[in-house]
C-alpha positions as CSV (number, residue, x, y, z in Angstrom):
1,X,97.0,-61.2,30.7
2,X,99.4,-60.2,33.5
3,X,96.4,-59.5,35.9
4,X,94.9,-63.0,35.0
5,X,98.3,-64.6,35.9
6,X,98.5,-62.6,39.0
7,X,94.9,-63.6,40.1
8,X,95.7,-67.2,39.5
9,X,98.9,-66.9,41.6
10,X,97.0,-65.3,44.4
11,X,94.5,-68.1,44.4
12,X,97.2,-70.7,44.5
13,X,99.0,-68.7,47.4
14,X,95.8,-68.5,49.4
15,X,95.3,-72.3,49.0
16,X,98.8,-73.0,50.5
17,X,99.4,-72.8,54.3
18,X,100.9,-69.7,55.7
19,X,104.2,-71.4,55.7
20,X,105.1,-73.6,52.8
21,X,108.2,-75.1,51.1
22,X,109.3,-74.6,47.5
23,X,108.2,-78.0,46.7
24,X,104.7,-77.3,48.1
25,X,104.5,-74.2,46.0
26,X,105.7,-75.8,42.7
27,X,103.3,-78.8,43.2
28,X,100.4,-76.2,43.7
29,X,101.1,-74.6,40.3
30,X,103.5,-71.6,41.1
31,X,106.3,-71.3,38.7
32,X,109.7,-70.6,40.0
33,X,109.6,-67.2,38.3
34,X,106.3,-66.3,39.9
35,X,107.3,-67.6,43.3
36,X,110.4,-65.3,43.4
37,X,108.5,-62.5,42.0
38,X,106.0,-62.8,44.8
39,X,109.1,-62.7,47.1
40,X,110.5,-59.5,45.5
41,X,107.1,-57.9,45.7
42,X,106.9,-58.4,49.5
43,X,103.9,-60.9,49.2
44,X,106.1,-63.7,50.7
45,X,109.2,-63.8,52.6
46,X,112.0,-66.3,52.7
47,X,112.4,-67.7,56.2
48,X,114.7,-70.5,55.5
49,X,116.3,-72.3,52.7
50,X,113.4,-73.3,50.4
51,X,111.0,-72.1,53.1
52,X,108.5,-69.3,52.6
53,X,105.8,-67.5,54.5
54,X,103.1,-65.1,53.5
55,X,103.6,-61.7,54.8
56,X,99.9,-61.2,55.4
57,X,99.6,-64.2,57.8
58,X,97.5,-63.4,60.7
59,X,99.2,-64.4,63.8
60,X,102.9,-63.6,64.6
61,X,105.1,-66.6,64.9
62,X,108.5,-67.5,66.3
63,X,110.3,-67.8,62.9
64,X,113.2,-69.5,64.5
65,X,111.1,-72.3,65.9
66,X,109.1,-72.5,62.8
67,X,112.0,-73.2,60.5
68,X,113.4,-75.9,63.0
69,X,109.9,-77.6,63.2
70,X,109.5,-77.6,59.4
71,X,113.1,-78.8,58.8
72,X,112.9,-81.5,61.6
73,X,109.4,-82.8,62.4
74,X,110.6,-84.7,65.6
75,X,112.5,-81.5,66.9
76,X,111.7,-81.1,70.7
77,X,112.7,-78.2,73.0
78,X,114.8,-79.4,75.8
79,X,117.1,-78.6,78.7
80,X,117.4,-74.9,79.4
81,X,115.1,-73.9,76.5
82,X,112.3,-76.1,77.9
83,X,113.0,-75.2,81.5
84,X,112.7,-71.6,80.5
85,X,109.5,-72.2,78.8
86,X,108.1,-73.9,82.0
87,X,109.4,-71.0,84.1
88,X,111.9,-73.2,86.0
89,X,115.0,-71.1,85.2
90,X,115.9,-67.4,84.6
91,X,118.7,-68.5,82.5
92,X,118.3,-67.1,78.8
93,X,120.0,-69.6,76.4
94,X,122.2,-68.2,73.8
95,X,121.0,-70.9,71.4
96,X,117.8,-73.1,71.2
97,X,118.3,-76.5,72.9
98,X,116.6,-78.8,70.5
99,X,116.6,-82.8,70.9
100,X,116.3,-85.3,68.2
101,X,116.3,-89.1,68.3
102,X,119.8,-90.4,68.0
103,X,120.5,-91.3,64.3
104,X,118.1,-88.6,63.1
105,X,119.3,-86.1,60.5
106,X,120.2,-82.6,61.9
107,X,119.2,-80.0,59.4
108,X,121.0,-76.9,58.5
109,X,118.7,-74.0,59.7
110,X,119.3,-70.3,60.1
111,X,118.3,-70.3,63.7
112,X,120.8,-70.6,66.5
113,X,120.3,-74.1,67.5
114,X,122.3,-76.6,69.7
115,X,121.2,-80.3,68.7
116,X,121.0,-82.8,71.3
117,X,120.8,-86.4,70.3
118,X,118.7,-88.5,72.8
119,X,118.0,-92.3,72.9
120,X,115.2,-93.3,70.5
121,X,113.7,-95.7,73.3
122,X,113.1,-92.8,75.7
123,X,112.7,-90.0,73.2
124,X,108.9,-89.9,73.6
125,X,108.8,-89.8,77.4
126,X,107.3,-86.6,78.5
127,X,107.1,-85.2,75.0
128,X,104.3,-82.8,74.4
129,X,103.7,-80.3,71.4
130,X,103.4,-76.6,71.1
131,X,101.4,-75.1,68.2
132,X,103.5,-72.5,66.2
133,X,100.9,-71.7,63.5
134,X,97.9,-73.3,61.9
135,X,99.6,-76.4,60.7
136,X,102.9,-76.6,62.5
137,X,103.9,-77.7,65.9
138,X,107.2,-78.2,67.7
139,X,107.8,-80.7,70.6
140,X,108.4,-79.6,74.0
141,X,109.5,-81.8,76.9
142,X,107.2,-81.3,79.9
143,X,108.6,-79.9,83.3
144,X,109.4,-83.3,84.9
145,X,111.3,-84.6,81.8
146,X,113.2,-81.3,81.5
147,X,114.4,-81.6,85.1
148,X,115.4,-85.2,84.5
149,X,117.4,-84.3,81.4
150,X,119.1,-81.5,83.3
151,X,120.0,-84.0,86.0
152,X,121.5,-86.7,83.6
153,X,123.3,-84.1,81.6
154,X,124.6,-82.0,84.7
155,X,128.2,-82.6,83.8
156,X,127.4,-80.5,80.6
157,X,124.7,-78.2,81.7
158,X,125.9,-77.6,85.3
159,X,124.6,-78.7,88.7
160,X,122.9,-75.3,89.5
161,X,120.6,-75.7,86.5
162,X,118.9,-78.8,87.9
163,X,118.9,-77.6,91.6
164,X,117.4,-74.3,90.6
165,X,114.8,-75.8,88.4
166,X,113.9,-78.6,90.9
167,X,113.6,-76.0,93.7
168,X,111.2,-74.0,91.8
169,X,109.3,-76.9,90.6
170,X,108.8,-78.1,94.2
171,X,107.3,-74.8,95.2
172,X,104.6,-75.1,92.7
173,X,101.2,-76.3,94.0
174,X,100.5,-80.0,93.1
175,X,104.2,-80.9,92.2
176,X,104.7,-84.5,93.3
177,X,108.3,-85.8,93.9
178,X,107.0,-89.4,93.7
179,X,105.8,-88.7,90.1
180,X,109.2,-87.1,89.1
181,X,111.0,-90.1,90.6
182,X,108.6,-92.6,88.8
183,X,109.6,-91.1,85.5
184,X,113.3,-90.8,86.6
185,X,113.4,-94.7,87.0
186,X,113.6,-94.9,83.2
187,X,116.7,-92.7,83.3
188,X,119.0,-94.5,85.8
189,X,121.9,-91.9,85.4
190,X,119.4,-89.3,86.6
191,X,117.5,-91.1,89.3
192,X,120.3,-91.1,92.0
193,X,121.0,-87.4,91.6
194,X,117.3,-86.4,91.9
195,X,116.9,-88.5,95.0
196,X,119.9,-86.9,96.5
197,X,118.8,-83.4,95.6
198,X,115.3,-84.1,97.0
199,X,116.8,-85.2,100.3
200,X,118.5,-81.8,100.5
201,X,115.7,-79.7,99.3
202,X,112.7,-81.3,101.1
């Protein structure tokens, strides 16, 4: 009888995505007892509050980003974290810079996150996504938007961040200051700073 229950649990588990929530597991037919027994047996691991991942999942993932993306679907890597991903800074942030639309819920996550609340009207400008596993992606601002955000928040992030990122971006083949400034027009607090910086660097 126990083997039959184990077999059924394994079938349910295989039907779930590699990363799943407690609610998804329960809706699929796993009892709370069986769910936590699978955890104790090492078949699944807890990666966040009410969030689980199969230990036999094929591809390795960034668990911190995965928990953030599952808790906040609009989460978008920004500022130093985004610039580092684009190879535009050598700074290694001590926390993950994540943007959400102003007014959105900031969930509690085990990952070291600094939340940034951006204007909902411009939140989607320059936003792309990066796949984390077969069903989960996280937002990522493109290089131009990341430079613009560094410029408009230079009083908090430091001027060297924007100057260093801009300098590297300009050295890249195909980088177009006119495209950067066209996007910056939608962020008046950044446009003047970027124009002045470009005059110095070009």
